[in-house]
C-alpha positions as CSV (number, residue, x, y, z in Angstrom):
1,M,0.2,0.0,0.1
2,S,1.4,3.4,-1.1
3,S,2.0,6.0,1.9
4,P,-0.7,8.8,2.4
5,L,-0.7,12.0,0.8
6,K,0.8,14.5,3.2
7,V,-0.9,17.8,3.5
8,V,-0.3,20.9,5.5
9,I,-3.2,23.2,6.4
10,V,-2.4,27.1,6.3
11,E,-5.3,28.7,7.8
12,D,-5.9,31.6,10.3
13,S,-9.2,30.3,11.5
14,R,-8.8,27.7,14.1
15,V,-12.6,26.5,13.2
16,V,-11.9,26.2,9.7
17,S,-8.6,24.5,10.3
18,M,-10.1,21.9,12.5
19,F,-13.1,21.4,9.8
20,L,-10.6,20.7,7.1
21,Q,-8.5,18.4,9.0
22,A,-11.6,16.5,9.9
23,I,-12.6,16.2,6.2
24,F,-8.9,15.0,5.0
25,E,-8.4,12.5,7.9
26,Q,-11.9,10.8,7.1
27,E,-9.7,9.7,4.0
28,P,-7.6,6.8,4.3
29,D,-5.0,7.9,1.5
30,I,-4.7,11.4,3.1
31,E,-2.6,12.6,6.3
32,V,-2.7,16.1,7.8
33,V,0.9,16.4,8.9
34,G,0.8,20.1,10.2
35,V,-1.6,23.1,10.8
36,A,-0.3,26.6,10.7
37,Q,-2.4,29.9,11.8
38,D,-0.3,32.4,10.0
39,G,1.8,32.5,6.8
40,H,5.3,32.5,8.7
41,A,4.4,29.3,10.4
42,G,3.1,27.7,7.1
43,V,6.3,28.5,5.4
44,E,8.3,27.1,8.2
45,M,6.1,23.9,8.3
46,T,6.3,23.4,4.6
47,R,10.2,23.5,4.9
48,E,10.3,21.2,7.5
49,L,7.6,18.6,7.1
50,R,7.9,18.4,2.7
51,P,4.2,17.7,2.4
52,D,2.7,16.8,-0.9
53,V,-0.1,19.6,-0.9
54,V,-0.2,22.8,1.0
55,T,-3.7,24.3,1.5
56,M,-3.4,28.0,1.7
57,D,-5.8,30.8,3.4
58,I,-5.6,34.3,2.0
59,R,-5.9,36.7,5.0
60,M,-3.5,36.3,7.6
61,P,-1.8,38.2,10.2
62,G,1.6,39.3,9.6
63,M,2.1,37.4,6.4
64,D,-0.6,36.9,3.9
65,G,-1.3,33.8,1.6
66,F,0.2,35.8,-1.4
67,E,3.7,36.5,0.4
68,A,3.6,32.7,2.0
69,T,3.0,31.3,-1.6
70,R,5.8,33.4,-3.0
71,L,8.2,32.2,-0.3
72,I,7.2,28.6,-0.5
73,M,7.7,28.4,-4.3
74,S,11.2,30.0,-4.0
75,E,12.5,27.9,-1.1
76,C,10.6,24.8,-1.1
77,P,8.6,24.3,-4.0
78,T,5.1,22.7,-3.3
79,P,1.9,22.2,-5.0
80,I,-0.3,25.0,-3.3
81,V,-4.3,25.0,-3.2
82,V,-5.6,28.6,-2.2
83,I,-8.6,27.9,0.0
84,S,-10.5,31.2,0.0
85,S,-13.8,32.8,1.1
86,S,-13.9,35.3,-1.4
87,V,-15.3,37.7,0.6
88,D,-14.0,41.0,-0.8
89,D,-11.9,42.5,-3.7
90,E,-8.9,42.5,-1.5
91,E,-9.2,39.0,-0.9
92,M,-9.6,38.4,-4.6
93,R,-6.7,40.5,-5.5
94,I,-4.3,38.5,-3.2
95,T,-5.6,35.3,-4.4
96,F,-5.3,35.7,-7.9
97,R,-1.7,37.2,-7.1
98,A,-1.0,34.0,-5.4
99,I,-1.8,31.9,-8.4
100,E,0.5,34.0,-10.3
101,E,3.0,33.3,-8.1
102,G,2.7,29.5,-8.7
103,A,-0.5,28.5,-6.6
104,L,-2.2,26.0,-8.6
105,A,-5.7,26.2,-8.0
106,V,-8.2,28.1,-5.9
107,L,-11.4,26.8,-4.1
108,E,-13.9,28.1,-1.6
109,K,-14.1,27.4,2.0
110,P,-16.2,24.3,2.4
111,H,-19.8,25.1,3.8
112,G,-20.9,23.3,7.1
113,V,-22.2,19.7,7.5
114,S,-25.7,21.1,7.4
115,H,-25.4,23.1,4.1
116,P,-26.9,21.7,0.8
117,N,-23.6,22.3,-1.0
118,F,-21.5,20.4,1.5
119,E,-21.1,17.0,-0.4
120,S,-20.3,18.7,-3.7
121,D,-17.6,21.1,-1.9
122,R,-16.2,18.0,-0.4
123,V,-16.0,16.1,-3.4
124,R,-14.6,18.9,-5.4
125,M,-11.9,19.7,-2.7
126,L,-10.7,16.1,-2.2
127,E,-10.5,15.7,-5.9
128,T,-8.5,18.9,-6.4
129,I,-6.0,18.1,-3.4
130,R,-5.3,14.7,-4.8
131,A,-4.9,16.0,-8.3
132,M,-2.6,18.8,-7.4
133,A,-0.4,16.1,-5.4
134,E,0.6,14.9,-8.8
135,V,2.0,18.1,-10.1
136,R,5.4,18.6,-10.4
137,V,6.6,22.0,-9.3
138,I,10.0,23.5,-9.2
139,R,11.9,26.5,-7.9
140,R,10.8,29.9,-8.6
141,A,14.3,31.4,-8.5
142,R,13.3,35.2,-9.2
143,P,9.9,37.2,-9.5
144,R,8.4,36.8,-12.5
145,S,6.5,39.7,-14.3
146,A,2.6,39.2,-14.7
147,L,2.9,38.6,-18.4
148,T,5.7,36.1,-18.5
149,P,4.2,32.6,-18.7
150,P,5.4,29.2,-17.3
151,A,8.0,27.3,-19.2
152,P,7.2,24.2,-20.7
153,S,8.3,20.8,-18.6
154,A,9.8,17.7,-20.0
155,T,7.2,15.5,-18.4
156,T,4.1,14.5,-20.7
157,T,1.7,14.3,-17.8
158,T,2.6,17.0,-15.4
159,A,3.6,20.4,-15.4
160,E,6.5,21.9,-13.8
161,I,5.5,25.4,-12.8
162,S,8.5,27.8,-12.9
163,A,9.8,31.2,-13.6
164,A,10.5,31.9,-17.3
165,P,12.8,34.7,-18.5
166,A,11.3,34.9,-21.9
167,L,8.9,33.3,-24.1
168,A,9.9,30.6,-26.6
169,P,10.4,32.1,-30.1
170,A,7.6,32.2,-32.2
171,P,7.0,28.8,-34.3
172,S,7.0,28.8,-38.1
173,L,3.1,28.5,-38.5
174,T,1.0,28.9,-41.6
175,P,-2.6,29.5,-41.0
176,T,-5.1,27.2,-42.5
177,H,-8.1,29.7,-41.6
178,T,-7.8,33.5,-42.8
179,Y,-11.1,34.6,-41.0
180,C,-12.4,34.1,-37.6
181,E,-15.7,35.3,-36.8
182,L,-15.3,33.8,-32.9
183,L,-12.7,32.4,-30.6
184,A,-14.0,30.0,-28.1
185,I,-11.9,28.8,-25.3
186,G,-12.8,26.0,-22.5
187,S,-10.6,25.9,-19.4
188,S,-10.6,24.4,-15.8
189,T,-8.0,23.5,-13.2
190,G,-4.8,25.5,-14.4
191,G,-6.8,27.7,-16.9
192,P,-6.1,30.9,-15.3
193,Q,-2.5,30.4,-15.9
194,A,-3.0,29.3,-19.4
195,L,-5.5,32.2,-20.1
196,Q,-3.1,34.8,-18.7
197,E,-0.3,33.3,-21.1
198,L,-2.3,33.1,-24.1
199,L,-4.1,36.4,-23.9
200,A,-0.9,38.4,-22.9
201,T,1.0,37.1,-26.2
202,L,-2.1,37.8,-28.2
203,E,-1.8,41.3,-30.1
204,P,-4.2,43.8,-29.0
205,N,-7.5,44.5,-30.9
206,P,-8.1,41.0,-32.6
207,P,-10.7,41.3,-35.5
208,F,-12.8,38.6,-33.5
209,P,-14.5,38.6,-30.1
210,I,-13.1,35.9,-27.6
211,V,-15.6,33.9,-25.3
212,V,-14.4,31.7,-22.3
213,A,-16.0,29.1,-20.4
214,Q,-13.9,28.7,-17.3
215,H,-14.4,26.1,-14.5
216,I,-13.8,27.8,-11.4
217,A,-15.1,27.9,-7.8
218,P,-18.6,30.0,-7.4
219,G,-17.5,33.5,-6.3
220,F,-14.2,33.8,-8.0
221,I,-14.8,34.7,-11.7
222,S,-15.3,38.6,-11.1
223,G,-11.8,38.2,-9.3
224,M,-10.3,36.3,-12.2
225,I,-11.6,39.2,-14.5
226,S,-10.4,42.1,-12.5
227,W,-6.9,40.1,-12.3
228,L,-6.8,39.8,-16.3
229,N,-8.1,43.5,-16.7
230,D,-5.0,44.7,-14.7
231,Q,-2.7,42.9,-16.9
232,L,-3.9,42.9,-20.5
233,P,-4.9,45.8,-23.1
234,M,-8.1,44.3,-24.0
235,R,-11.3,44.6,-22.2
236,V,-12.4,41.6,-20.3
237,S,-15.9,41.5,-18.8
238,L,-18.4,39.1,-17.5
239,M,-20.9,38.0,-20.3
240,Q,-24.2,40.3,-20.8
241,E,-27.2,38.6,-21.7
242,G,-27.9,39.1,-25.5
243,A,-25.5,41.8,-26.0
244,P,-23.7,41.7,-29.3
245,L,-20.1,40.1,-29.2
246,M,-17.4,42.6,-30.3
247,P,-14.3,41.9,-31.9
248,G,-11.2,42.7,-29.6
249,E,-13.6,41.9,-26.3
250,I,-12.8,39.0,-24.0
251,V,-15.9,37.7,-22.4
252,F,-16.5,35.0,-19.8
253,A,-19.5,32.9,-18.7
254,P,-21.1,33.8,-15.6
255,D,-21.0,31.9,-12.0
256,N,-23.4,29.0,-11.7
257,R,-25.1,29.2,-15.1
258,H,-24.2,27.6,-18.6
259,M,-23.6,29.5,-21.3
260,R,-24.4,29.2,-25.2
261,I,-23.9,31.4,-28.3
262,I,-26.8,32.7,-30.3
263,R,-27.2,34.5,-33.4
264,G,-29.5,37.7,-33.4
265,A,-32.1,38.8,-35.6
266,G,-29.5,41.0,-37.6
267,G,-27.2,38.1,-37.8
268,Q,-24.8,39.1,-35.3
269,L,-23.3,36.7,-32.6
270,A,-24.3,37.2,-29.1
271,A,-24.3,34.9,-25.8
272,E,-27.0,33.8,-23.4
273,S,-26.9,32.0,-20.0
274,F,-28.9,29.2,-19.0
275,E,-29.9,26.7,-16.1
276,H,-31.9,24.0,-17.2
277,G,-31.3,21.1,-19.6
278,V,-27.9,20.1,-18.9
279,N,-26.6,17.3,-16.6
280,N,-22.9,17.5,-16.5
281,G,-21.8,17.0,-13.0
282,Y,-20.0,19.5,-11.2
283,H,-19.1,21.2,-14.6
284,C,-20.7,24.6,-14.8
285,P,-20.4,26.4,-17.2
286,S,-20.6,23.3,-19.5
287,I,-17.9,23.6,-21.9
288,N,-19.4,21.0,-24.2
289,E,-22.7,23.2,-24.3
290,F,-20.9,26.2,-25.1
291,F,-18.8,24.6,-27.9
292,H,-21.7,22.8,-29.6
293,S,-23.5,26.1,-29.6
294,V,-20.3,27.6,-31.4
295,A,-20.4,24.6,-33.9
296,R,-24.2,25.5,-34.7
297,H,-23.7,28.9,-35.5
298,C,-20.2,29.8,-36.4
299,G,-19.3,26.4,-38.2
300,R,-15.8,26.7,-40.1
301,N,-15.5,30.6,-39.0
302,A,-14.8,29.6,-35.3
303,I,-11.6,28.6,-33.7
304,G,-11.8,26.6,-30.5
305,V,-9.1,25.8,-27.8
306,I,-9.2,23.7,-24.8
307,L,-6.8,24.3,-22.2
308,S,-5.7,22.8,-18.9
309,G,-8.0,21.0,-16.7
310,M,-9.6,17.9,-15.2
311,G,-12.0,15.6,-16.6
312,D,-13.4,15.4,-20.3
313,D,-15.6,18.4,-20.5
314,G,-15.3,20.1,-23.7
315,A,-13.9,17.2,-25.8
316,Q,-17.3,16.3,-27.3
317,G,-18.1,20.0,-27.9
318,L,-14.6,20.5,-29.6
319,R,-15.3,17.6,-31.9
320,A,-18.6,19.1,-33.0
321,M,-16.7,22.3,-33.9
322,R,-14.0,20.4,-35.8
323,D,-16.8,18.2,-37.6
324,R,-18.3,21.7,-38.6
325,G,-14.9,22.8,-40.2
326,A,-13.6,25.0,-37.4
327,L,-9.8,24.9,-36.5
328,T,-9.1,23.5,-33.2
329,F,-6.4,23.5,-30.7
330,A,-5.5,22.0,-27.4
331,Q,-2.9,23.0,-24.8
332,Q,0.3,21.1,-25.3
333,F,0.1,18.3,-22.5
334,D,3.3,18.8,-20.8
335,T,2.4,22.6,-20.4
336,C,-0.9,21.9,-18.4
337,V,-1.4,21.9,-14.6
338,I,-3.6,18.9,-15.3
339,D,-3.9,17.6,-18.9
340,S,-6.8,15.5,-18.8
341,M,-9.2,18.0,-20.9
342,P,-6.5,18.5,-23.7
343,Q,-5.9,14.6,-23.7
344,N,-9.6,13.7,-23.8
345,A,-10.3,16.1,-26.7
346,K,-7.1,14.5,-28.5
347,R,-8.4,10.8,-27.9
348,L,-11.8,11.9,-29.7
349,D,-9.8,13.4,-32.7
350,A,-11.3,16.7,-31.6
351,V,-8.1,18.5,-32.2
352,E,-6.0,19.5,-35.2
353,K,-3.1,21.4,-33.5
354,V,-1.6,20.6,-29.9
355,L,0.6,23.6,-28.9
356,P,1.9,25.5,-25.6
357,P,-0.9,28.6,-25.1
358,H,1.9,31.0,-26.4
359,H,2.1,29.3,-29.5
360,I,-1.6,29.2,-29.9
361,A,-1.6,33.1,-29.7
362,Y,1.3,33.4,-32.2
363,Y,-1.0,31.4,-34.7
364,L,-3.8,33.6,-33.9
365,N,-1.6,36.6,-34.6
366,K,-0.8,35.4,-37.9
367,I,-4.6,34.8,-38.7
368,R,-5.0,38.5,-37.6
369,S,-2.7,39.9,-40.2
370,A,-3.4,37.0,-42.8
């Protein structure tokens, strides 16, 4: 029998840390080896105990979760999962700065056992902890600018998340499409990092709208949008019901609702959200539903991209897009935090090209000028 997965909990609230510890220790394959109530103690405990995963609170006295993440990733690289209450803009800002510094995923603090969402919260957290324990992280030797992406790794199943001094040179790519009406992107765990890399490399004001379905814990999509707006020259916003999709804008699906593309009376593309008719487990927004709608309304005039994530959401929808003539990309597997979604899309023959995020952007830039 393999040894249990070792977890260090860094959490300001003693009540929350005891609750997390109780959830973890009910699992035979997980062992809590340390609990710290501030960032300083969390860094020391990680350095001494060498856990497989650290869960990181954000708002703590003395040293917050961002600074603790930065020090852990520079001194004793360890997979970090941020567990945040997402209560205000400042906490959101620190959360996504921690993602920028190497934290792999963000989760909402679980509700109590009497809450109707407790069981889904518990399962999601345990799945994430187990998956992040498999990700190889390496030392971040120096601060990384907001627009410098992770370097590709040598492994084909996990990502080595590290500082990178510069992007790799643009590959020699000849676009097979010279027109794009819509760029549709689906992403999940590891998606914020991959999206940052792709969008930062994309030339400003592309002649097509960009619409994104991102799996993220409820309450965090607005923080992710604010984070991207701080770093990108293009406008990033939440989808507006029925509003025309304009070239050069980046639009995200809303919290706790699915999204599909529609075509208005004048022929212009728009997006709408909906709640019913989709049974896709924990996947909300459903990337499959989103991609299927793009296939129906855009056909070969769309481009689809599937980025890092757990599970198989998006694979069938991307295949529908490819069947209708759309150009389809998957993130190169060894650059993903979790490569299940790109791998499943590839297995379904839904993918025409497999590239790192910044190389996908280079390709899109060529389409822009074609």
